[in-house]
C-alpha positions as CSV (number, residue, x, y, z in Angstrom):
1,M,-25.8,-7.0,13.3
2,A,-26.6,-3.6,15.2
3,A,-24.1,-0.5,15.1
4,V,-22.1,0.3,18.1
5,R,-24.2,2.2,20.3
6,S,-23.3,6.4,19.6
7,S,-21.1,7.9,21.7
8,E,-18.6,11.3,22.0
9,Q,-16.2,9.0,19.5
10,A,-16.2,6.0,17.6
11,V,-12.6,5.8,18.6
12,V,-9.9,7.6,20.3
13,I,-6.3,7.1,19.2
14,A,-3.6,8.3,22.1
15,G,-0.9,9.4,20.0
16,G,-0.5,11.9,17.0
17,G,3.2,10.4,15.7
18,P,3.0,8.6,12.2
19,T,1.1,5.9,13.2
20,G,-1.6,7.3,14.9
21,L,-1.8,10.0,11.9
22,M,-2.0,7.1,9.6
23,L,-4.8,5.3,11.1
24,A,-7.2,8.5,11.9
25,A,-7.1,9.2,8.4
26,E,-8.4,5.4,7.7
27,L,-11.0,6.0,9.8
28,T,-12.0,8.8,8.3
29,L,-11.9,7.8,5.2
30,A,-14.1,5.1,6.0
31,G,-16.7,7.6,8.1
32,I,-16.0,6.9,11.4
33,D,-15.8,9.5,14.1
34,V,-12.1,9.6,15.5
35,V,-10.5,12.0,17.8
36,V,-6.8,11.9,18.4
37,I,-5.1,12.7,21.8
38,E,-1.3,14.3,21.5
39,R,1.0,15.0,24.0
40,R,2.4,18.2,21.7
41,S,0.9,21.3,21.0
42,N,2.1,21.0,17.3
43,Q,3.6,18.3,15.4
44,D,7.7,19.6,15.6
45,L,10.1,17.2,16.6
46,D,12.9,17.9,18.7
47,G,15.4,16.3,16.0
48,S,15.0,14.5,12.4
49,R,14.4,10.6,14.3
50,A,13.6,8.1,11.5
51,G,14.8,9.0,8.3
52,G,12.8,6.8,5.4
53,L,9.8,5.3,3.7
54,H,10.8,1.9,2.5
55,A,9.2,0.6,-1.0
56,R,5.9,-0.8,0.8
57,T,5.0,2.2,2.8
58,I,5.3,4.1,-0.2
59,E,2.4,1.8,-2.4
60,V,0.2,2.5,0.4
61,L,0.6,6.3,0.8
62,D,-0.2,5.9,-3.1
63,Q,-3.1,3.9,-2.4
64,R,-4.3,6.6,-1.0
65,G,-3.0,9.0,-3.9
66,I,-0.6,11.0,-1.5
67,A,2.9,9.6,-2.2
68,D,3.7,12.4,-4.6
69,R,3.7,14.7,-1.2
70,F,6.5,12.6,0.6
71,L,8.3,12.4,-3.1
72,T,8.4,16.1,-4.4
73,E,10.5,16.2,-0.7
74,G,12.5,13.5,-0.1
75,Q,15.2,11.8,-2.3
76,I,15.4,8.6,-4.0
77,H,17.9,5.9,-2.9
78,P,17.6,2.6,-5.1
79,A,19.4,0.3,-1.8
80,V,17.6,-1.2,1.1
81,G,20.5,-1.5,4.0
82,Y,20.9,-5.1,6.2
83,A,23.8,-4.8,8.7
84,Y,25.4,-2.0,6.3
85,N,25.2,-4.3,3.6
86,P,23.5,-1.9,0.5
87,L,21.0,-4.4,-1.3
88,D,19.5,-2.8,-4.3
89,I,16.6,-2.9,-5.2
90,S,16.0,-1.2,-8.7
91,D,14.6,-4.5,-10.4
92,F,11.9,-5.0,-8.3
93,P,8.6,-5.1,-9.8
94,T,6.8,-2.0,-8.2
95,R,7.0,1.4,-8.9
96,H,8.2,2.1,-5.8
97,N,11.5,0.0,-6.4
98,Y,13.4,2.2,-4.1
99,V,14.0,4.0,-0.3
100,L,12.6,7.6,0.0
101,A,15.0,9.4,2.2
102,L,13.0,11.5,4.2
103,W,13.1,12.7,8.3
104,Q,10.2,11.7,10.2
105,R,9.7,15.3,11.4
106,D,8.9,15.8,7.3
107,T,7.0,12.4,7.4
108,E,4.6,13.7,10.0
109,R,4.3,17.3,8.9
110,I,3.1,15.9,5.5
111,L,0.8,13.4,7.1
112,A,-0.6,15.8,9.5
113,G,-1.4,18.1,6.9
114,W,-3.7,15.3,4.6
115,V,-5.1,14.6,8.3
116,D,-6.3,18.3,8.8
117,E,-7.7,18.4,5.5
118,L,-10.0,15.1,6.3
119,G,-11.4,17.0,9.3
120,V,-9.8,14.9,11.7
121,P,-10.3,16.9,15.3
122,M,-6.8,16.6,17.3
123,L,-6.7,17.2,21.4
124,R,-3.3,18.7,21.7
125,S,-1.5,19.6,25.0
126,R,-3.2,16.6,26.3
127,D,-2.5,12.6,27.3
128,V,-4.4,9.9,27.9
129,V,-3.0,8.9,32.1
130,G,-5.9,6.3,32.4
131,F,-9.4,4.2,31.2
132,S,-11.8,1.9,31.6
133,Q,-13.7,-0.7,29.8
134,D,-17.4,-2.5,30.3
135,P,-18.7,-4.4,27.4
136,E,-20.6,-1.6,25.5
137,G,-17.2,0.8,25.5
138,V,-14.1,2.8,26.9
139,D,-13.8,5.7,29.8
140,V,-10.8,7.9,28.3
141,E,-9.3,9.7,30.9
142,L,-7.2,12.9,29.9
143,S,-4.8,15.0,31.0
144,D,-7.1,18.1,31.5
145,G,-9.2,16.2,33.8
146,T,-11.6,15.0,30.9
147,T,-13.3,12.0,29.7
148,L,-14.3,10.4,26.7
149,R,-16.8,7.9,26.4
150,T,-16.0,5.9,23.1
151,A,-16.1,2.3,21.7
152,Y,-12.7,1.9,20.9
153,L,-9.4,3.0,22.1
154,V,-6.6,2.8,20.6
155,G,-2.9,3.7,21.7
156,C,0.0,4.6,19.2
157,D,1.7,6.2,22.3
158,G,4.9,4.7,21.8
159,G,7.1,2.1,23.6
160,R,6.4,2.9,26.6
161,S,2.7,3.4,26.4
162,L,-0.1,3.7,28.7
163,V,-2.4,2.6,27.0
164,R,-0.7,-1.0,27.3
165,K,0.5,-0.9,30.6
166,V,-3.3,0.3,31.8
167,A,-4.6,-2.5,29.7
168,G,-2.5,-5.0,31.4
169,I,-1.0,-6.8,27.8
170,E,2.3,-7.8,28.1
171,F,5.7,-6.9,26.5
172,P,8.2,-9.4,26.8
173,G,11.5,-9.3,24.5
174,L,15.2,-9.0,25.3
175,A,16.8,-6.1,27.6
176,P,19.4,-4.3,26.2
177,S,23.3,-5.5,25.1
178,A,24.2,-1.7,23.8
179,S,23.3,1.5,24.0
180,W,24.2,4.9,21.7
181,I,23.9,8.3,21.4
182,I,21.8,9.9,19.3
183,A,22.4,14.0,18.1
184,E,22.5,16.6,16.2
185,V,25.3,18.7,17.1
186,E,27.9,21.3,15.3
187,M,31.0,20.7,14.8
188,R,33.9,22.8,14.8
189,E,36.2,20.2,12.8
190,Q,35.4,18.3,9.9
191,P,34.2,14.9,11.4
192,E,34.4,11.5,9.7
193,I,31.7,10.6,7.2
194,G,30.2,7.4,7.3
195,T,28.4,4.4,9.4
196,R,30.4,2.2,11.8
197,R,30.7,-1.5,12.1
198,E,29.5,-1.8,15.6
199,G,26.9,0.9,14.3
200,G,26.4,3.9,14.0
201,G,28.2,7.0,12.4
202,I,28.3,10.8,11.7
203,G,26.4,12.2,8.7
204,P,25.0,15.7,7.4
205,V,21.8,16.8,8.8
206,N,20.7,18.4,5.4
207,R,21.6,15.5,3.1
208,V,21.6,17.9,0.1
209,E,24.1,20.7,0.8
210,G,25.9,19.0,3.0
211,G,28.4,20.6,5.9
212,G,26.8,20.9,9.0
213,P,25.1,20.5,11.8
214,Y,25.9,16.7,11.8
215,G,23.6,13.8,12.4
216,V,25.8,11.7,15.0
217,V,25.1,7.9,16.2
218,V,27.8,6.7,18.5
219,R,27.7,4.1,20.4
220,E,28.4,4.1,24.1
221,T,31.1,2.1,26.6
222,D,28.1,1.1,29.2
223,V,24.5,-0.1,28.8
224,E,22.6,1.3,31.1
225,H,22.0,4.9,32.7
226,D,20.2,6.8,35.2
227,R,20.4,9.9,33.4
228,D,20.1,11.2,29.9
229,P,23.3,12.0,27.9
230,T,24.4,15.6,28.1
231,L,27.2,17.0,25.5
232,D,30.2,16.5,27.7
233,D,28.4,12.5,27.2
234,L,28.6,12.8,23.2
235,R,32.3,14.3,23.5
236,E,33.5,11.2,25.8
237,A,31.5,8.8,23.3
238,L,33.2,10.2,19.8
239,V,36.7,10.6,21.8
240,V,36.8,6.6,22.6
241,V,35.0,5.9,18.6
242,Y,36.8,7.8,16.9
243,G,39.4,9.1,18.9
244,S,38.8,13.3,19.0
245,D,35.1,15.2,19.4
246,F,35.7,17.2,16.3
247,G,34.8,19.9,18.5
248,A,30.8,19.3,19.0
249,H,28.9,21.9,20.1
250,T,25.7,23.3,20.4
251,A,22.9,20.1,20.2
252,T,19.8,20.6,18.8
253,R,19.1,17.1,20.0
254,L,20.5,14.6,22.1
255,S,19.5,11.7,23.6
256,R,20.2,7.8,22.9
257,F,18.7,4.6,22.6
258,T,18.8,1.1,23.3
259,D,19.3,-2.3,21.3
260,V,16.1,-3.2,23.7
261,S,13.8,-5.8,21.7
262,R,10.3,-6.0,22.5
263,Q,6.7,-7.2,21.2
264,A,3.3,-6.9,22.7
265,A,1.7,-10.6,23.6
266,S,-1.4,-9.4,22.2
267,Y,-1.9,-6.7,20.0
268,R,-5.8,-6.3,21.6
269,A,-7.4,-6.9,24.5
270,G,-11.0,-5.6,24.3
271,R,-11.7,-2.9,23.4
272,V,-8.3,-1.8,22.9
273,L,-5.6,-2.0,20.2
274,L,-2.4,-1.4,20.4
275,A,-0.4,-0.4,17.0
276,G,3.4,1.2,15.9
277,D,6.1,1.4,19.0
278,A,3.1,0.8,21.6
279,A,2.8,-2.6,19.9
280,H,6.8,-3.1,19.0
281,V,9.8,-1.9,19.8
282,H,13.5,-2.7,18.1
283,P,16.7,-1.4,17.6
284,P,16.8,0.9,14.6
285,Q,18.6,-1.1,12.1
286,G,17.3,-1.1,8.5
287,G,14.5,1.6,9.3
288,Q,12.1,-0.3,9.5
289,G,9.8,1.1,13.0
290,L,7.8,4.3,11.7
291,N,7.0,1.7,8.4
292,V,5.7,-1.2,10.3
293,G,3.8,1.1,12.3
294,V,2.2,3.0,9.3
295,Q,1.3,-0.4,7.9
296,D,0.1,-1.8,11.4
297,A,-2.6,1.4,10.9
298,V,-3.3,0.8,7.5
299,N,-4.3,-3.1,8.2
300,L,-6.5,-2.2,11.5
301,G,-8.2,0.9,10.2
302,W,-10.7,-0.7,7.5
303,K,-11.3,-3.5,10.1
304,L,-11.8,-1.4,13.1
305,A,-14.0,0.8,10.4
306,Q,-16.4,-2.2,9.6
307,V,-16.8,-3.4,13.4
308,V,-17.6,-0.6,14.6
309,K,-20.2,0.2,11.6
310,G,-21.7,-2.9,12.8
311,T,-20.5,-4.3,9.3
312,S,-18.9,-6.8,10.3
313,P,-18.4,-8.8,13.3
314,D,-16.4,-8.1,16.5
315,G,-14.4,-11.0,15.7
316,L,-13.0,-9.3,12.6
317,L,-10.4,-7.5,14.5
318,D,-8.2,-11.2,16.2
319,T,-7.2,-10.9,12.3
320,Y,-5.3,-7.5,13.2
321,H,-3.5,-9.3,15.7
322,D,-3.2,-12.4,13.7
323,E,-1.7,-10.6,10.5
324,R,0.6,-8.4,12.2
325,H,1.9,-9.8,15.9
326,P,3.9,-12.2,12.7
327,V,5.4,-8.4,10.9
328,G,6.0,-7.3,14.3
329,A,7.5,-10.2,15.0
330,R,9.9,-10.7,12.2
331,V,11.3,-7.3,12.2
332,L,12.3,-7.8,16.0
333,H,14.6,-11.3,14.4
334,N,15.9,-9.6,12.2
335,T,16.9,-6.2,14.0
336,S,18.5,-8.8,16.4
337,A,20.6,-10.3,14.3
338,Q,22.0,-7.3,12.5
339,V,22.6,-5.9,15.8
340,A,24.9,-9.0,16.5
341,L,26.1,-8.6,13.4
342,A,27.8,-5.6,14.4
343,T,29.7,-6.4,17.3
344,P,33.3,-4.9,17.1
345,D,35.5,-8.2,16.9
346,D,37.2,-10.3,14.3
347,R,34.9,-12.9,14.5
348,H,32.2,-10.8,14.0
349,D,34.1,-8.8,11.2
350,A,34.6,-13.1,9.7
351,L,31.1,-13.2,9.8
352,R,30.3,-9.9,8.6
353,E,32.4,-10.6,5.6
354,T,30.5,-14.0,5.2
355,M,27.3,-12.0,5.4
356,A,28.5,-9.3,2.9
357,E,29.3,-12.7,0.7
358,L,26.0,-14.3,0.9
359,L,24.0,-11.2,0.4
360,A,25.7,-10.0,-3.3
361,M,24.4,-13.2,-4.5
362,D,21.0,-12.7,-6.7
363,E,18.5,-14.5,-4.6
364,P,20.0,-13.8,-0.6
365,R,19.7,-10.0,-1.9
366,K,15.8,-10.1,-2.6
367,R,15.1,-12.3,0.0
368,T,16.1,-10.3,2.6
369,A,16.1,-6.6,0.6
370,A,11.9,-7.7,0.0
371,M,11.8,-8.2,3.5
372,L,13.4,-5.0,5.2
373,S,11.3,-3.2,1.9
374,G,7.7,-4.5,3.6
375,L,7.1,-6.2,0.0
376,D,7.4,-9.9,1.2
377,I,4.7,-9.4,3.8
378,H,2.2,-12.9,2.9
379,Y,-0.7,-12.8,5.4
380,D,-1.5,-16.1,6.3
381,L,-5.2,-16.5,4.7
382,G,-5.3,-20.2,3.4
383,E,-3.8,-22.2,0.1
384,G,-4.7,-20.6,-2.7
385,H,-2.8,-18.7,-5.5
386,P,0.2,-17.5,-4.9
387,L,-1.2,-13.4,-4.5
388,L,-3.6,-14.6,-1.8
389,G,-2.7,-12.6,1.0
390,R,0.2,-10.7,-0.3
391,R,-0.1,-7.0,-1.9
392,M,-1.9,-6.7,-5.1
393,P,0.4,-5.4,-7.9
394,D,0.0,-1.5,-8.9
395,L,-1.5,-3.1,-12.2
396,D,-1.9,-0.2,-15.2
397,L,-5.8,-1.3,-16.1
398,G,-8.7,-0.4,-19.1
399,T,-12.0,-0.1,-18.4
400,A,-14.9,1.6,-19.9
401,D,-14.0,4.9,-18.7
402,G,-10.2,5.1,-19.5
403,P,-7.4,4.0,-18.3
404,T,-6.6,3.7,-14.8
405,R,-3.9,2.1,-11.8
406,V,-5.3,-0.6,-9.4
407,Y,-4.2,2.0,-6.7
408,E,-6.1,4.7,-8.2
409,L,-9.3,2.7,-7.2
410,L,-7.8,2.4,-3.3
411,H,-8.2,5.9,-3.0
412,D,-11.1,6.1,-0.8
413,A,-10.3,3.1,1.1
414,R,-12.7,0.8,-0.6
415,P,-12.2,-2.8,-1.1
416,V,-12.1,-3.7,-4.9
417,L,-13.5,-6.5,-6.4
418,L,-11.3,-6.5,-9.6
419,N,-13.0,-8.5,-13.1
420,L,-10.5,-9.0,-15.5
421,G,-12.4,-11.9,-17.8
422,E,-16.2,-11.0,-18.9
423,P,-18.3,-8.9,-17.6
424,G,-21.5,-9.8,-16.3
425,D,-20.9,-12.8,-14.1
426,F,-21.2,-11.9,-10.4
427,D,-24.2,-9.9,-9.2
428,I,-22.5,-7.6,-6.6
429,T,-25.7,-5.5,-5.0
430,P,-26.0,-7.3,-1.9
431,W,-22.3,-5.6,-1.7
432,T,-22.4,-2.8,-3.6
433,D,-22.7,0.3,-0.7
434,R,-19.4,-1.6,0.8
435,V,-17.2,-2.9,-2.2
436,L,-16.3,-1.2,-6.2
437,L,-17.1,-3.8,-8.6
438,V,-14.8,-2.8,-11.6
439,D,-14.5,-4.7,-14.8
440,A,-11.2,-4.0,-16.8
441,S,-8.9,-5.9,-19.0
442,Y,-4.7,-6.3,-18.3
443,D,-2.5,-7.8,-20.7
444,G,0.8,-7.4,-19.0
445,R,3.0,-10.0,-17.0
446,W,1.6,-10.8,-13.0
447,E,5.2,-10.3,-11.9
448,L,5.4,-10.3,-7.7
449,P,8.6,-9.5,-5.5
450,V,10.5,-12.9,-4.8
451,L,8.8,-15.0,-6.1
452,G,8.4,-14.0,-9.8
453,E,6.3,-14.5,-12.3
454,V,2.5,-15.8,-11.8
455,D,-0.6,-17.2,-13.5
456,A,-2.7,-14.6,-14.4
457,P,-6.1,-15.0,-12.2
458,S,-9.3,-14.1,-14.0
459,A,-10.7,-11.8,-10.8
460,V,-8.9,-10.7,-7.9
461,L,-10.9,-9.5,-4.9
462,V,-8.5,-6.6,-3.3
463,R,-8.6,-5.8,0.8
464,P,-8.6,-1.6,1.5
465,D,-5.4,-2.2,2.3
466,G,-4.1,-3.4,-0.6
467,H,-3.7,-7.2,0.3
468,V,-5.6,-10.1,-2.2
469,A,-8.3,-11.8,-0.3
470,W,-9.2,-13.6,-2.9
471,T,-8.8,-15.0,-6.1
472,G,-10.7,-16.4,-8.8
473,A,-13.4,-17.0,-10.8
474,L,-16.5,-14.3,-10.6
475,T,-18.6,-18.0,-10.5
476,D,-16.6,-19.3,-7.8
477,A,-18.5,-19.9,-4.6
478,E,-15.9,-19.1,-3.1
479,L,-15.8,-15.2,-3.5
480,V,-19.4,-14.9,-2.1
481,S,-17.9,-16.8,1.3
482,A,-14.9,-13.4,0.7
483,L,-17.0,-11.2,0.5
484,S,-18.7,-12.3,3.4
485,R,-16.2,-12.9,5.8
486,W,-13.9,-9.8,5.0
487,F,-16.6,-6.8,4.5
488,G,-20.1,-8.4,6.0
489,E,-22.8,-10.5,5.1
490,A,-24.7,-9.9,1.7
491,K,-27.2,-6.9,2.0
492,A,-31.0,-8.0,1.6
493,P,-32.4,-6.4,-1.2
494,S,-35.2,-3.7,-0.5
């Protein structure tokens, strides 16, 4: 199989937010020449935006050896939230059984620092303004008048994605039914701290020290607007909801969002792909958006790298849509349900109380919390062991080189064939340039979120994104098929 023809950049990423940064890192770890196009002159954000990282995202960062960078700056909380019902996950079988409260501006800053260490070039203060693709590549037009030739273009350019629009990818979904103003603002009077049943609330931006400035999310009376919100709009909305504007002044962030819910019909159009908000937008309930985007990037990165190298056929990229589109659709579904539950009337009050009673039960709590945290994601890879298509647990292993963890084996973003049986039963030589074979021992329980304890496999093939591609014995004929399917055909002996 021929490698992709040399070009200025193998991959161009439009957008340097969390999704674009994570994808750039994944491609760089795989040895792919990538450049990020970012409209901002630096990584600064106008306000805090997303407020936390869920368990599966922290696991993904742990798989790359950078989780501690985030943990040292955030605050750990034991519960996720569904329609303002706290769901404790401290009993979940993961090292990271919590939510990490960390503002998006800090998440981006830390990711950008890592990407800079990896040497990823970023073209700042410019946008992708157009492109055209042909069978061999994509010509990407930038706002500074230059054009880049690339093998693949990935749109990580947000909900209003130009890449998605130019690619002609439809973006169906639900029109907005509610609108909220979001702000960071000083207040002369002590506000009412906490969340509201209709969505939103008030809380200190500095979660540790408290006090002002305050983060405010307040529902508006009208849904449609033809201009950006003003400080007077915020004050009026506060009076309607709280009966006071609390002397709001000096807003450092002021914008609005709605409950619009849309998803790209396809995450791929030829040599153009979408990830993050470019592929799906939804209400912020549950704090899932940033997390889903980062996980999109980790699913796509290694696949795109193998196709660029010529290791795997172009069709491998179709599995990105096949696996991630259902995940995005489920997020749209559960956020829409949470918006409906927040409807401020007596009938929905009764519904919320019923849901609260259900979510206080163990099984509904576990299922819903695993969905929100991303720990229950199951890619449909066919029938087989319960691990197949699910995240690999971060087991403590014994090896000839000493103790290690599964996620430490994934730091280089390479697939791992983990052998927990007798060594020497499989010749990895035809894939040794791509797959790491590790002989190890593990004597503990195998436990998965929601499913509970599962039988211990004798060997596991773990993809770079941490999901299990195959389980069985090294002598099984299906192992060769799995290696070839996911990581390219066997290399002929030299």
